[in-house]
C-alpha positions as CSV (number, residue, x, y, z in Angstrom):
1,M,0.0,0.0,0.0
2,N,2.9,2.3,0.7
3,I,4.1,1.9,-2.9
4,L,0.6,2.8,-4.2
5,L,0.4,5.8,-1.9
6,D,3.8,7.0,-3.1
7,A,2.7,6.7,-6.8
8,V,-0.6,8.6,-6.1
9,V,1.2,11.4,-4.3
10,L,3.8,11.7,-7.0
11,G,1.1,11.9,-9.6
12,I,-0.9,14.5,-7.7
13,L,2.2,16.7,-7.2
14,A,3.0,16.4,-10.9
15,L,-0.5,17.3,-12.1
16,L,-1.4,20.1,-9.6
17,P,0.8,22.8,-11.2
18,L,-0.8,21.9,-14.5
19,I,-4.3,21.9,-13.2
20,N,-3.5,25.2,-11.3
21,P,-6.5,25.4,-8.9
22,P,-5.8,29.1,-7.9
23,T,-6.1,30.3,-11.5
24,T,-9.2,28.1,-12.0
25,V,-10.8,29.5,-8.9
26,A,-10.2,33.1,-10.1
27,L,-11.7,32.2,-13.5
28,F,-14.6,30.4,-11.8
29,L,-15.4,33.5,-9.7
30,A,-15.4,35.7,-12.8
31,L,-17.7,33.4,-14.7
32,S,-20.1,32.6,-11.9
33,K,-20.9,36.2,-10.9
34,G,-24.6,36.5,-10.3
35,L,-25.3,32.8,-10.0
36,S,-26.9,31.4,-6.9
37,R,-25.0,29.1,-4.5
38,E,-26.7,26.0,-5.9
39,E,-25.8,26.9,-9.5
40,K,-22.2,27.6,-8.5
41,Y,-22.0,24.2,-6.7
42,K,-23.5,22.5,-9.8
43,Q,-20.9,24.2,-12.1
44,A,-18.1,23.2,-9.7
45,F,-19.2,19.6,-9.7
46,L,-19.6,19.5,-13.5
47,T,-16.2,21.1,-14.0
48,S,-14.5,18.5,-11.8
49,L,-16.3,15.6,-13.5
50,Y,-15.3,16.9,-16.9
51,V,-11.7,17.3,-15.8
52,F,-11.6,13.7,-14.4
53,T,-13.2,12.3,-17.6
54,I,-10.7,14.2,-19.9
55,M,-7.7,13.0,-17.9
56,L,-8.9,9.4,-17.7
57,L,-9.7,9.1,-21.4
58,T,-6.4,10.8,-22.3
59,Y,-4.4,8.3,-20.2
60,Y,-6.0,5.2,-21.6
61,V,-6.1,6.2,-25.3
62,G,-2.8,8.1,-25.2
63,E,-0.6,5.3,-26.4
64,F,-3.1,4.5,-29.2
65,I,-3.0,8.1,-30.4
66,M,0.8,8.1,-30.4
67,G,0.9,4.9,-32.4
68,A,-1.8,6.1,-34.9
69,F,0.1,9.3,-35.6
70,K,3.6,7.8,-35.3
71,I,4.6,10.1,-32.5
72,S,7.8,9.2,-30.6
73,I,8.1,9.6,-26.9
74,P,11.1,12.0,-27.2
75,G,9.2,14.1,-29.7
76,L,6.2,14.2,-27.5
77,R,8.3,15.2,-24.5
78,I,10.0,18.0,-26.4
79,A,6.7,19.3,-27.7
80,G,5.0,18.9,-24.3
81,G,7.9,20.6,-22.6
82,G,7.5,23.6,-25.0
83,I,3.8,23.8,-24.2
84,L,4.5,23.8,-20.5
85,V,7.1,26.5,-20.9
86,I,4.7,28.7,-22.8
87,I,1.8,28.1,-20.3
88,G,4.2,28.7,-17.3
89,S,5.6,31.9,-18.9
90,K,2.1,33.3,-19.3
91,M,1.4,32.5,-15.6
92,L,4.6,34.1,-14.6
93,F,4.0,37.2,-16.7
94,P,0.2,37.5,-17.0
95,Q,-1.4,39.9,-19.4
96,P,-3.3,42.8,-17.9
97,R,-6.9,41.9,-17.2
98,Q,-9.5,43.3,-19.6
99,P,-12.4,45.1,-17.9
100,S,-14.9,43.5,-20.2
101,S,-13.6,39.9,-19.4
102,S,-16.5,39.3,-17.0
103,N,-19.2,40.4,-19.4
104,F,-20.9,37.1,-20.4
105,S,-24.3,36.3,-21.6
106,D,-26.7,34.4,-19.4
107,E,-26.3,31.3,-21.5
108,E,-22.4,31.5,-21.4
109,R,-22.5,32.0,-17.7
110,T,-24.6,28.9,-17.0
111,S,-22.7,26.6,-19.3
112,F,-19.1,27.3,-18.7
113,A,-18.2,24.0,-16.9
114,F,-16.7,22.3,-19.9
115,I,-15.6,25.3,-22.0
116,P,-13.6,27.2,-21.0
117,L,-13.3,26.0,-17.4
118,A,-12.5,22.3,-17.8
119,M,-10.9,22.7,-21.2
120,P,-8.7,24.5,-22.0
121,S,-8.3,26.3,-18.7
122,T,-7.8,23.3,-16.4
123,A,-7.2,20.1,-18.4
124,G,-5.5,22.0,-21.2
125,P,-2.8,21.1,-23.8
126,G,0.0,20.9,-21.2
127,T,-2.0,18.5,-19.0
128,I,-2.9,16.3,-22.0
129,A,0.6,16.2,-23.3
130,M,2.0,15.2,-19.9
131,I,-0.6,12.4,-19.5
132,I,-0.1,11.0,-23.0
133,S,3.6,11.0,-22.4
134,A,3.2,9.3,-19.0
135,S,0.7,6.7,-20.4
136,A,3.3,5.7,-23.0
137,T,6.1,5.3,-20.6
138,I,4.7,4.3,-17.2
139,K,3.1,1.1,-18.6
140,H,6.6,-0.2,-19.5
141,S,8.3,1.2,-16.3
142,V,9.9,-1.1,-13.8
143,S,9.8,1.5,-11.0
144,F,6.4,0.3,-9.8
145,P,4.7,-3.1,-9.8
146,Y,2.1,-3.8,-12.5
147,W,-0.9,-3.6,-10.0
148,V,0.2,-0.1,-8.9
149,V,0.5,1.0,-12.6
150,L,-3.0,-0.3,-13.1
151,I,-4.7,1.2,-10.0
152,A,-2.8,4.4,-9.4
153,P,-3.8,6.6,-12.5
154,P,-7.6,6.6,-11.8
155,L,-6.9,7.3,-8.1
156,I,-4.6,10.2,-9.1
157,F,-7.1,11.7,-11.5
158,L,-9.9,11.3,-8.9
159,S,-7.8,12.9,-6.2
160,V,-6.9,15.8,-8.4
161,S,-10.5,16.3,-9.4
162,L,-11.7,16.2,-5.8
163,I,-9.1,18.8,-4.9
164,L,-10.3,21.0,-7.7
165,W,-13.9,20.4,-6.7
166,G,-13.1,21.4,-3.1
167,C,-11.3,24.6,-4.3
168,L,-14.2,25.6,-6.5
169,R,-16.8,24.9,-3.8
170,A,-14.8,27.1,-1.5
171,S,-14.0,29.7,-4.1
172,D,-15.7,32.6,-2.3
173,L,-14.0,31.7,0.9
174,I,-10.6,31.4,-0.8
175,M,-10.9,34.7,-2.5
176,K,-12.0,36.4,0.8
177,F,-9.1,34.8,2.7
178,T,-6.2,35.3,0.2
179,G,-7.5,38.2,-1.9
180,Q,-6.6,38.7,-5.6
181,S,-3.0,39.3,-4.7
182,G,-2.7,35.9,-3.0
183,I,-4.3,34.2,-6.1
184,D,-1.8,35.9,-8.4
185,A,1.2,35.1,-6.2
186,T,0.3,31.4,-6.1
187,S,-0.4,31.3,-9.8
188,R,3.1,32.8,-10.5
189,I,4.8,30.2,-8.3
190,M,3.0,27.4,-10.1
191,G,3.9,29.1,-13.4
192,F,7.6,28.9,-12.4
193,L,7.2,25.2,-11.5
194,L,5.6,24.6,-15.0
195,V,8.5,26.3,-16.7
196,C,11.0,24.1,-14.8
197,M,9.0,21.0,-15.6
198,G,8.8,22.0,-19.3
199,V,12.5,22.5,-19.6
200,Q,13.2,19.2,-17.9
201,F,10.7,17.5,-20.3
202,A,12.5,18.9,-23.3
203,I,15.9,18.0,-21.8
204,N,14.8,14.4,-21.2
205,G,13.5,14.2,-24.8
206,M,16.7,15.5,-26.3
207,I,18.8,13.1,-24.1
208,E,16.7,10.2,-25.3
209,I,17.3,11.2,-29.0
210,V,21.0,11.5,-28.4
211,Q,21.1,8.2,-26.6
212,T,19.3,6.5,-29.4
213,V,21.7,7.9,-32.0
214,I,24.7,6.8,-29.8
215,D,23.2,3.3,-29.4
216,T,22.5,3.0,-33.1
217,N,26.0,4.0,-34.1
218,A,27.5,1.7,-31.5
219,E,25.6,-1.2,-33.0
220,L,26.7,-0.3,-36.5
221,L,30.4,-0.2,-35.4
222,R,30.0,-3.6,-33.7
223,S,28.4,-5.2,-36.7
224,P,30.9,-7.0,-39.1
């Protein structure tokens, strides 16, 4: 059980900067202005459900997608790393808020759980790229037993979704406690973590490419 717990904790820590609950809370507050408490709770639940579904489907069909489009793991890691760097940079250096950003129609304000809150704000390209890369590598990893690899991903996605759900449910309290400055500071910290993760993703991809070239050349030299 300790191995499973370690895998779940590692997965949650890897996904939380990508999910970025503080930024999602700020967006949720902007989109839900004027809604009743029951409507806010409904949108919070639907957003978390959509995020869980997106992550779960991405994980289990990720390897198939890579095979169908002939995407290599190093290529995906480099591309995913670039996406993470871009997203993290935007979080580190956010654009000034537009005064009209909260002017939504009634229909938009009551149907924002999937777009834009779940996708692309929460389970966006960076999250999808990371999950696809993980799905293609973790299944062949020897770091964890097979039963952990089988059970851990749904638990990770469920845990992250529950954390997001709790943050959205408590959005008014969080904003009252931290203020907009606290939300911005936390978002910048997570943005820095995303940049670091993206750079490391790209480095790992390039190392794998170089290692593959070295191994191929070594085999050619050894062959008669």
